[in-house]
C-alpha positions as CSV (number, residue, x, y, z in Angstrom):
1,M,-31.3,-73.7,-26.7
2,S,-34.4,-73.9,-28.6
3,K,-33.5,-75.3,-32.4
4,S,-34.4,-72.0,-34.3
5,S,-32.2,-69.9,-31.6
6,Y,-29.4,-72.4,-31.9
7,K,-29.5,-72.2,-35.9
8,K,-29.6,-68.5,-35.6
9,T,-26.8,-68.3,-33.6
10,F,-24.3,-71.1,-35.3
11,C,-25.2,-70.1,-39.3
12,D,-23.6,-67.6,-38.9
13,P,-19.3,-67.9,-39.2
14,R,-19.1,-64.7,-36.8
15,L,-21.1,-66.1,-33.9
16,A,-19.3,-69.5,-34.1
17,L,-16.5,-67.6,-34.3
18,A,-17.6,-65.0,-31.2
19,F,-18.8,-68.4,-29.0
20,H,-15.5,-70.4,-29.7
21,L,-13.6,-67.0,-28.9
22,A,-15.2,-66.5,-25.9
23,N,-15.0,-69.7,-24.9
24,W,-11.6,-70.4,-25.1
25,R,-10.0,-67.3,-24.0
26,K,-12.5,-68.1,-20.3
27,Q,-10.7,-71.4,-20.5
28,Q,-7.4,-69.7,-20.6
29,G,-8.4,-67.0,-17.7
30,S,-7.1,-64.2,-20.5
31,S,-8.1,-61.0,-20.9
32,L,-8.9,-59.2,-24.3
33,K,-5.9,-56.8,-23.6
34,I,-3.7,-59.7,-23.4
35,M,-4.9,-61.6,-26.2
36,A,-5.2,-58.6,-28.2
37,S,-1.7,-57.5,-27.3
38,D,-0.1,-61.1,-28.1
39,L,-1.9,-61.1,-30.9
40,G,-0.5,-57.2,-32.8
41,V,-4.4,-56.2,-33.1
42,A,-6.4,-53.6,-31.0
43,V,-8.7,-54.8,-28.2
44,S,-11.2,-53.1,-30.4
45,S,-11.0,-55.5,-32.8
46,L,-10.5,-58.4,-30.9
47,N,-13.7,-57.2,-29.1
48,G,-16.1,-57.2,-31.9
49,W,-14.8,-60.8,-33.5
50,E,-16.1,-62.1,-29.7
51,T,-19.0,-60.0,-30.2
52,G,-20.0,-61.4,-33.6
53,K,-19.8,-57.8,-34.9
54,S,-17.2,-58.0,-37.2
55,M,-14.7,-60.8,-38.7
56,P,-10.9,-60.5,-38.7
57,S,-9.0,-60.7,-41.8
58,C,-8.0,-64.2,-43.4
59,D,-4.1,-63.3,-42.1
60,N,-5.7,-62.6,-38.6
61,L,-8.0,-65.9,-38.4
62,I,-4.8,-67.6,-39.1
63,A,-3.0,-65.5,-36.5
64,L,-6.1,-66.9,-34.1
65,A,-5.9,-70.4,-35.2
66,Y,-2.1,-70.5,-34.2
67,Y,-2.8,-68.8,-30.9
68,T,-5.2,-71.4,-30.1
69,G,-4.5,-74.0,-31.5
70,I,-8.1,-74.1,-32.9
71,P,-7.9,-75.1,-36.8
72,P,-9.7,-72.2,-38.9
73,H,-11.9,-74.1,-40.3
74,C,-12.8,-75.3,-36.8
75,L,-13.4,-71.4,-35.7
76,I,-16.5,-70.6,-37.8
77,C,-18.1,-73.8,-38.1
78,D,-20.7,-75.0,-36.0
79,P,-19.2,-76.0,-32.3
80,A,-21.9,-79.0,-32.7
81,E,-20.3,-80.3,-36.3
82,I,-17.3,-83.1,-35.2
83,C,-14.2,-80.8,-36.0
84,S,-10.5,-82.7,-35.6
85,R,-8.9,-80.2,-33.6
86,R,-5.8,-80.6,-34.5
87,P,-3.0,-79.7,-32.7
88,V,-1.4,-76.1,-34.2
89,P,1.3,-74.3,-32.3
90,N,0.4,-71.7,-29.6
91,V,2.2,-67.8,-30.9
92,R,2.6,-67.3,-27.3
93,Y,4.5,-70.7,-27.0
94,I,6.7,-69.5,-30.3
95,R,7.5,-66.5,-28.9
96,N,8.8,-67.6,-26.0
97,Q,10.9,-69.7,-27.4
98,I,12.1,-67.3,-30.2
99,S,13.0,-64.7,-27.1
C-alpha cells in the first residue's frame, strides 16, 4: 500500500473501524447476521460500519468494544499505531454466563 493511499484510508476513523471490524469478524469466522444479532443491531447498520459508509453511535461503539475485546479508541485508530489491546469481556461470553 502506498503512503498516500495508506493515509487516505486510515486518517478517517470510519475506515479504520471498517478495517478492524472486517478483520476481527473474518478471524472469528462469524457472519454479519450473527454479529448483528449478538449486538442487537440491523445487519445493514453493521454492514455500513464494516464498509466505512457510516459510524456507530457512542453506545454501539462501546458495545462493539465489549463484543470484540478491542478498546473503543483502538477500533477507530490507525492499525499501524501501537495500541494497547487490554482485554475487554466478550459480550457473547457474558450472555452465556447470564443465561
